[in-house]
C-alpha positions as CSV (number, residue, x, y, z in Angstrom):
1,X,3.0,29.2,-9.4
2,X,1.0,31.5,-7.0
3,X,2.5,32.9,-3.7
4,X,2.4,30.5,-1.1
5,X,-0.5,28.6,-1.8
6,X,-2.6,26.8,1.5
7,X,-1.0,23.8,3.0
8,X,-4.0,21.9,2.8
9,X,-5.7,22.3,-0.2
10,X,-8.9,20.0,0.0
11,X,-10.6,18.1,2.8
12,X,-13.7,16.8,1.8
13,X,-15.8,13.6,2.8
14,X,-17.3,11.7,5.5
15,X,-18.6,8.2,6.6
16,X,-21.4,8.6,4.4
17,X,-19.9,10.1,1.2
18,X,-19.8,8.9,-2.2
19,X,-17.4,11.3,-4.2
20,X,-18.4,10.8,-8.0
21,X,-15.9,11.1,-10.4
22,X,-16.8,14.4,-11.6
23,X,-16.6,15.7,-8.1
24,X,-13.2,14.0,-7.8
25,X,-11.9,15.8,-11.0
26,X,-13.4,18.9,-10.2
27,X,-11.1,19.0,-7.0
28,X,-8.2,18.1,-8.9
29,X,-8.5,20.3,-11.6
30,X,-8.6,23.4,-8.9
31,X,-5.9,22.1,-7.2
32,X,-3.8,21.9,-10.3
33,X,-4.7,25.5,-11.4
34,X,-3.4,26.6,-7.9
35,X,-0.4,25.3,-8.5
36,X,-0.3,27.4,-11.7
37,X,1.7,26.8,-14.8
38,X,4.4,23.7,-15.2
39,X,5.9,21.9,-17.9
40,X,7.3,18.8,-15.9
41,X,5.4,16.6,-13.7
42,X,6.3,13.6,-11.8
43,X,3.7,11.4,-10.3
44,X,4.0,8.6,-8.0
45,X,1.0,6.7,-7.6
46,X,0.9,2.9,-5.9
47,X,0.8,-0.1,-7.9
48,X,-1.6,-2.8,-8.8
49,X,-1.9,-3.8,-5.5
50,X,-3.4,-0.9,-4.7
51,X,-5.9,-1.0,-7.6
52,X,-9.2,0.0,-5.3
53,X,-7.3,3.3,-4.6
54,X,-8.6,5.4,-7.6
55,X,-5.3,6.3,-7.7
56,X,-5.8,5.1,-11.4
57,X,-8.3,7.1,-12.0
58,X,-6.8,10.4,-10.4
59,X,-3.8,10.2,-12.2
60,X,-5.5,10.2,-15.6
61,X,-7.4,13.2,-14.3
62,X,-4.0,14.8,-13.6
63,X,-2.8,13.8,-17.0
64,X,-6.3,15.0,-19.0
65,X,-5.5,18.6,-17.0
66,X,-2.4,19.1,-18.6
67,X,-3.6,17.8,-22.1
68,X,-1.3,14.9,-22.0
69,X,-4.2,12.7,-22.6
70,X,-7.5,13.3,-24.1
71,X,-10.6,12.9,-21.5
72,X,-11.6,8.9,-21.7
73,X,-14.1,7.0,-19.8
74,X,-11.1,5.5,-17.1
75,X,-11.6,2.4,-18.9
76,X,-10.7,1.3,-22.5
77,X,-10.7,4.1,-24.8
78,X,-11.3,3.8,-28.7
79,X,-8.4,3.4,-31.5
80,X,-9.6,7.2,-32.3
81,X,-9.0,8.1,-29.0
82,X,-5.7,7.0,-28.3
83,X,-4.4,8.1,-31.7
84,X,-5.6,11.5,-31.0
85,X,-3.4,11.8,-27.7
86,X,-0.4,11.0,-30.1
87,X,-1.4,14.6,-31.7
88,X,-2.1,16.5,-28.8
89,X,-0.6,19.8,-28.5
90,X,0.5,19.1,-24.8
91,X,3.7,20.6,-23.4
92,X,3.9,19.4,-20.3
93,X,6.3,16.1,-19.8
94,X,4.6,13.7,-17.3
95,X,6.3,10.7,-16.1
96,X,4.6,8.3,-13.5
97,X,6.8,6.3,-11.1
98,X,4.2,3.5,-9.3
99,X,5.9,3.4,-6.1
100,X,6.6,-0.4,-6.0
101,X,8.5,-0.6,-3.0
102,X,9.6,-4.4,-2.9
103,X,6.9,-5.0,-5.5
104,X,7.3,-7.0,-8.8
105,X,7.0,-4.5,-11.7
106,X,3.5,-3.7,-13.1
107,X,2.5,-6.0,-16.0
108,X,1.2,-4.6,-19.5
109,X,-2.0,-5.7,-18.6
110,X,-1.8,-4.2,-15.0
111,X,-1.1,-1.0,-16.6
112,X,-3.7,-0.8,-18.9
113,X,-6.2,-2.0,-15.9
114,X,-5.4,0.6,-13.8
115,X,-3.8,3.8,-15.8
116,X,-6.2,3.4,-18.8
117,X,-5.0,2.7,-22.8
118,X,-3.8,5.8,-23.7
119,X,-1.3,6.1,-21.1
120,X,-0.5,2.8,-21.6
121,X,0.3,3.5,-25.1
122,X,1.9,6.9,-24.5
123,X,4.3,4.6,-21.9
124,X,5.5,7.5,-19.4
125,X,6.0,5.1,-16.5
126,X,9.4,4.3,-15.0
127,X,10.1,0.9,-12.9
128,X,11.4,1.6,-10.0
129,X,14.1,-0.8,-8.9
130,X,14.9,-1.1,-4.7
131,X,18.0,-2.6,-5.5
132,X,19.7,-0.4,-7.6
133,X,17.7,3.1,-8.5
134,X,17.9,5.2,-5.1
135,X,20.2,7.8,-3.5
136,X,20.6,8.3,0.3
137,X,19.7,11.9,1.1
138,X,20.0,12.2,4.5
139,X,20.2,9.9,7.8
140,X,17.6,10.3,10.7
141,X,19.6,10.3,14.2
142,X,20.4,6.6,15.8
143,X,18.5,7.8,19.1
144,X,15.2,7.8,17.2
145,X,16.0,4.2,15.9
146,X,17.0,2.9,19.5
147,X,13.9,4.3,21.2
148,X,11.9,2.5,18.6
149,X,13.3,-0.6,18.6
150,X,13.7,-0.7,22.7
151,X,17.8,-0.3,22.3
152,X,17.8,-3.4,19.8
153,X,19.2,-1.1,16.8
154,X,21.7,1.4,17.1
155,X,22.4,3.2,14.0
156,X,20.8,6.1,12.0
157,X,17.7,5.2,9.5
158,X,18.9,6.0,6.3
159,X,16.4,8.2,4.0
160,X,16.3,7.0,0.6
161,X,14.7,7.9,-2.3
162,X,14.6,7.1,-6.1
163,X,17.1,9.1,-8.2
164,X,14.4,10.4,-10.6
165,X,12.4,11.7,-8.1
166,X,15.7,13.3,-5.9
167,X,16.5,15.2,-9.3
168,X,13.2,16.7,-9.2
169,X,14.5,19.4,-6.6
170,X,16.6,20.8,-9.1
171,X,15.2,23.7,-11.2
172,X,17.3,25.5,-13.7
173,X,15.2,28.6,-15.0
174,X,17.3,29.1,-18.2
175,X,16.2,24.9,-18.9
176,X,12.8,24.7,-17.6
177,X,10.5,27.9,-17.0
178,X,8.5,26.0,-13.9
179,X,9.7,23.8,-10.9
180,X,9.0,20.5,-11.3
181,X,6.0,19.3,-9.6
182,X,5.9,16.0,-7.5
183,X,2.6,14.4,-7.1
184,X,2.2,10.9,-4.4
185,X,-1.0,9.8,-4.9
186,X,-2.6,7.1,-3.1
187,X,-5.1,5.5,-0.2
188,X,-4.7,5.7,3.4
189,X,-5.7,2.8,5.1
190,X,-4.9,0.5,8.4
191,X,-1.1,-0.6,7.9
192,X,0.9,-3.6,9.5
193,X,4.4,-1.8,9.3
194,X,3.5,1.7,9.6
195,X,0.2,2.2,11.2
196,X,-1.5,3.7,8.6
197,X,-0.6,3.4,4.9
198,X,0.7,6.2,2.8
199,X,1.8,10.1,2.7
200,X,5.7,9.9,2.9
201,X,5.7,5.8,3.1
202,X,4.7,6.1,-0.7
203,X,8.3,8.2,-1.1
204,X,10.4,6.3,1.6
205,X,9.2,2.7,1.1
206,X,7.5,3.0,-2.4
207,X,10.1,4.7,-3.7
208,X,12.8,4.0,-1.3
209,X,15.8,1.6,-1.3
210,X,17.2,-1.5,0.3
211,X,18.5,0.0,3.5
212,X,15.9,2.0,4.6
213,X,13.3,-0.6,3.5
214,X,15.0,-3.2,5.3
215,X,15.6,-1.3,8.5
216,X,12.4,0.5,8.3
217,X,10.2,-3.0,8.3
218,X,12.5,-4.3,10.8
219,X,11.5,-1.1,13.7
220,X,8.0,-1.7,12.6
221,X,8.4,-5.3,13.7
222,X,10.5,-4.8,16.7
223,X,7.8,-2.2,17.9
224,X,4.9,-4.4,17.7
225,X,2.5,-4.7,14.5
226,X,-0.6,-4.9,17.0
227,X,0.7,-1.4,18.8
228,X,1.1,-0.3,15.4
229,X,-1.4,-0.8,13.2
230,X,-4.2,2.0,12.6
231,X,-2.4,4.3,14.8
232,X,-1.2,7.4,12.4
233,X,1.3,8.1,15.2
234,X,3.9,5.9,16.5
235,X,7.7,5.8,16.4
236,X,8.0,4.5,12.9
237,X,5.8,7.3,11.4
238,X,8.1,9.6,13.3
239,X,11.1,8.7,11.9
240,X,9.8,9.1,8.4
241,X,8.3,12.6,9.4
242,X,11.6,13.4,10.8
243,X,13.3,12.8,7.1
244,X,10.2,14.7,5.5
245,X,10.8,17.8,7.6
246,X,14.9,17.8,7.0
247,X,15.3,16.2,3.4
248,X,12.1,16.7,1.4
249,X,11.5,20.4,1.7
250,X,13.4,21.1,-1.8
251,X,11.1,19.1,-3.6
252,X,7.6,20.6,-4.8
253,X,5.8,17.9,-3.5
254,X,2.2,17.8,-2.6
255,X,0.1,14.6,-1.5
256,X,-3.3,13.4,-2.7
257,X,-5.1,11.2,-0.5
258,X,-8.0,9.1,-0.9
259,X,-10.0,7.0,2.1
260,X,-12.2,4.0,0.0
261,X,-15.1,1.9,1.9
262,X,-17.8,0.1,1.0
263,X,-21.3,0.9,0.8
264,X,-23.2,-0.4,3.6
265,X,-26.2,-1.5,1.2
266,X,-24.7,-3.2,-2.1
267,X,-21.0,-3.8,-1.3
268,X,-19.6,-1.4,-3.9
269,X,-16.4,0.2,-3.3
270,X,-16.8,4.3,-2.6
271,X,-14.3,7.2,-2.6
272,X,-15.7,8.2,1.1
273,X,-12.9,11.3,1.3
274,X,-10.3,13.0,-1.0
275,X,-7.5,15.1,0.7
276,X,-4.7,17.5,-1.0
277,X,-2.0,19.0,0.5
278,X,1.4,19.2,1.2
279,X,2.3,18.2,4.6
280,X,0.6,16.2,7.5
281,X,-2.6,17.8,8.2
282,X,-3.7,16.1,5.0
283,X,-2.5,12.9,6.0
284,X,-3.8,13.4,9.7
285,X,-7.4,14.2,8.6
286,X,-7.2,10.6,6.1
287,X,-6.7,8.6,8.7
288,X,-9.0,10.3,11.0
289,X,-12.0,9.1,8.4
290,X,-10.2,5.9,8.0
291,X,-10.4,4.8,10.9
292,X,-13.9,5.5,11.2
293,X,-14.3,3.6,7.4
294,X,-11.9,0.9,7.5
295,X,-11.7,-0.1,11.0
296,X,-14.2,-2.8,12.5
297,X,-14.3,-3.4,16.0
298,X,-16.1,-6.6,16.8
299,X,-17.8,-7.7,20.0
300,X,-17.1,-10.9,19.7
301,X,-13.9,-12.5,18.7
302,X,-14.7,-15.3,15.6
303,X,-13.3,-18.6,16.1
304,X,-13.1,-18.7,12.5
305,X,-12.4,-16.4,9.6
306,X,-12.6,-16.9,5.8
307,X,-10.6,-14.1,3.9
308,X,-10.6,-14.4,0.1
309,X,-7.5,-12.8,-2.0
310,X,-8.4,-11.6,-5.5
311,X,-6.7,-13.6,-8.3
312,X,-5.3,-10.4,-10.1
313,X,-4.5,-8.2,-7.1
314,X,-2.6,-11.1,-4.6
315,X,0.0,-13.3,-6.5
316,X,2.1,-14.0,-3.6
317,X,2.6,-14.5,0.3
318,X,4.2,-11.3,0.6
319,X,1.2,-9.5,-0.1
320,X,-1.4,-12.1,0.5
321,X,-0.6,-12.1,4.3
322,X,-2.5,-9.1,4.7
323,X,-5.2,-11.9,5.4
324,X,-2.9,-12.7,8.7
325,X,-2.0,-9.2,9.6
326,X,-5.2,-7.0,9.1
327,X,-7.4,-10.0,11.4
328,X,-4.5,-11.2,14.0
329,X,-6.3,-8.8,16.5
330,X,-9.8,-10.2,16.1
331,X,-9.2,-13.9,15.7
332,X,-9.6,-15.6,19.0
333,X,-7.2,-18.2,21.0
334,X,-6.9,-21.3,19.2
335,X,-9.1,-20.1,16.1
336,X,-9.0,-21.0,12.7
337,X,-8.0,-18.0,9.7
338,X,-9.2,-20.1,6.0
339,X,-7.0,-17.9,3.2
340,X,-8.9,-18.3,0.1
341,X,-5.8,-17.4,-2.7
342,X,-6.4,-18.4,-6.1
343,X,-3.5,-16.2,-7.9
344,X,-0.7,-16.9,-5.2
345,X,2.0,-18.6,-7.0
346,X,4.7,-17.7,-4.6
347,X,5.8,-16.2,-1.4
348,X,8.3,-13.1,-2.3
349,X,7.8,-10.4,-5.0
350,X,11.2,-10.3,-5.2
351,X,13.6,-13.6,-5.7
352,X,16.1,-13.3,-2.9
353,X,13.3,-12.6,-0.3
354,X,11.2,-15.4,-1.9
355,X,14.5,-17.6,-0.9
356,X,14.7,-16.4,2.4
357,X,10.8,-17.5,3.1
358,X,11.2,-20.7,1.7
359,X,14.0,-21.3,3.7
360,X,12.9,-20.0,6.9
361,X,9.2,-20.1,7.3
362,X,6.5,-18.2,9.2
363,X,7.9,-19.8,12.5
364,X,7.4,-17.5,15.0
365,X,9.2,-14.3,16.3
366,X,11.6,-16.3,18.8
367,X,12.8,-18.4,16.2
368,X,13.1,-15.9,13.5
369,X,15.1,-14.2,16.0
370,X,17.3,-16.2,16.9
371,X,17.9,-16.8,13.3
372,X,18.4,-13.4,12.8
373,X,21.6,-13.5,14.9
374,X,22.7,-16.5,13.6
375,X,22.9,-16.1,9.7
376,X,24.3,-12.9,7.9
377,X,21.6,-13.4,5.0
378,X,19.0,-12.3,7.2
379,X,21.1,-9.3,8.7
380,X,21.1,-8.0,5.1
381,X,17.7,-8.6,4.6
382,X,15.7,-7.4,7.6
383,X,12.5,-6.4,5.5
384,X,12.0,-10.5,4.9
385,X,12.6,-10.9,8.8
386,X,10.0,-8.5,9.6
387,X,7.6,-10.1,6.8
388,X,8.4,-13.6,8.6
389,X,7.3,-12.3,12.1
390,X,4.2,-10.3,10.9
391,X,3.1,-13.7,8.8
392,X,3.3,-15.7,12.2
393,X,0.5,-16.2,14.2
394,X,2.7,-16.8,16.8
395,X,0.7,-20.4,17.2
396,X,-2.2,-18.3,18.7
397,X,-4.4,-19.3,15.9
398,X,-3.8,-21.7,12.8
399,X,-3.5,-20.6,9.5
400,X,-4.4,-22.7,6.4
401,X,-3.8,-21.3,2.9
402,X,-5.8,-22.6,-0.2
403,X,-3.4,-21.4,-2.8
404,X,-3.9,-21.6,-6.9
405,X,-0.4,-22.3,-7.7
406,X,1.6,-23.7,-4.8
407,X,1.7,-27.2,-3.6
408,X,1.0,-28.7,-0.7
409,X,4.5,-29.0,0.5
410,X,5.7,-25.7,-0.3
411,X,2.6,-24.3,1.6
412,X,3.6,-26.8,4.5
413,X,7.3,-26.3,4.2
414,X,7.0,-22.5,5.1
415,X,4.6,-23.5,8.3
416,X,0.9,-23.3,7.0
417,X,-1.3,-25.8,7.0
418,X,-2.4,-26.4,3.4
419,X,-5.8,-26.5,2.1
420,X,-7.2,-27.5,-1.4
421,X,-8.7,-23.8,-3.2
422,X,-11.3,-26.2,-5.2
423,X,-12.4,-28.0,-2.0
424,X,-12.4,-25.0,0.4
425,X,-13.9,-22.7,-2.7
426,X,-17.1,-25.5,-2.8
427,X,-17.2,-24.9,1.1
428,X,-16.8,-21.3,1.1
429,X,-18.5,-19.9,-2.5
430,X,-17.2,-16.9,-2.1
431,X,-20.1,-15.3,-4.4
432,X,-22.7,-16.4,-2.1
433,X,-21.0,-15.1,1.4
434,X,-21.7,-11.8,3.3
435,X,-19.0,-9.4,4.3
436,X,-18.9,-10.1,8.2
437,X,-21.1,-12.7,10.1
438,X,-22.5,-15.7,8.0
439,X,-24.0,-18.5,9.7
440,X,-26.2,-20.2,6.9
441,X,-23.3,-21.9,4.7
442,X,-24.1,-25.6,5.2
443,X,-21.7,-27.8,7.5
444,X,-19.4,-24.4,8.3
445,X,-20.9,-23.3,11.4
446,X,-20.5,-19.5,12.1
447,X,-17.9,-18.0,10.6
448,X,-16.6,-14.3,9.6
449,X,-15.9,-13.6,6.1
450,X,-13.5,-11.0,4.5
451,X,-14.0,-10.3,0.6
452,X,-10.1,-8.0,0.6
453,X,-8.4,-7.6,3.8
454,X,-6.5,-4.7,2.4
455,X,-9.5,-2.4,2.8
456,X,-9.6,-2.4,6.5
457,X,-8.3,-3.8,9.8
458,X,-10.6,-6.0,12.3
459,X,-10.2,-6.3,15.8
460,X,-11.6,-6.5,19.4
461,X,-11.7,-3.5,21.7
462,X,-9.7,-5.6,24.2
463,X,-7.0,-6.6,21.6
464,X,-6.8,-3.2,20.1
465,X,-6.3,-1.3,23.8
């Protein structure tokens, strides 16, 4: 590897940009060339819930660079192409560990859709199990946690990481000529738990363990989601940054970050920015662009917001409640949020968390905090507590869920209003709606429509400041 490569390798893009696949490939290839020869690569991309991130394409580009797969079209290569990869002369070992966090493992169909037929067939994928596959690599001091939780939690934060990732810090030249290269790939976008998504969150949460995820989610909830979202600098991010500086230095770790936005004319998603580096400068530059691209400041608070959840991306309220998180700073008092959720069939991604959501419901911070004090099972699952806090409107506006696979009693049992997906889809035909304000739908009045809440944050100026 060349001596001391710059910490920021690539920083391209703007609000008006629409980076092409060839442009992205050029930057990826140039970066990998700077990394020198490698015989072992660990890739940590997002899972299917971050499909628009373009991390699937970038992962394939990395694999193509090392001749692990044949250059394809990112969709479904022919049988001939796929078989050609099997006889490839690639000498580089590649492992792909999707940053699942608490999410369910990716299905073969999702893997093929996001990462292509060739990678599905070669199967370099490892499933991260947040309850069993981790090691604690260090602790962030009590005082940082105490400050972040306003004195509620006085214990160190455990930095946890998937064991396979952690092993990549080791290098025995007699067994492996070059040190393992670890690539964390993902999209920067406003986020409910950490203010802005990705960077070291991909490691400590996406490839982290129960204790770390539980406490980090709880810290974010206690600090306050409205004060967190859209802010790159906050107490929880400071905790993760401390852990990165203290515990990850032995890894040859690089971040490949994208910023994704919609074309104003066509609505088609575009890569607005690409940032590659090994420290916080890369992340901060991505955050600066993301806030320009993904944050919508409204002059008027809508009294009705309709949000659509893609049936292939959102299968649970754990994921689908982004419809609540990302719009709560925009919706008017006494307003209404309608969530069209054709793919939602459960509450938690994890069986235990699904059970807790059904038992305690989205009933508001005060009620959940009282339940936390009285129930050990909640104390052992603080990420569920945080989720229940995040998913409540605190009585300020109503939430009507219209799921494809949950019953009325199930939805009402967790504290939401129930809406018929069939009826609401007729009233709010997604294929005929425009992102933003709509007032031409018969019988619906004026409302604000969001096609994919995972791609942004919406707020009025008074609530954001």
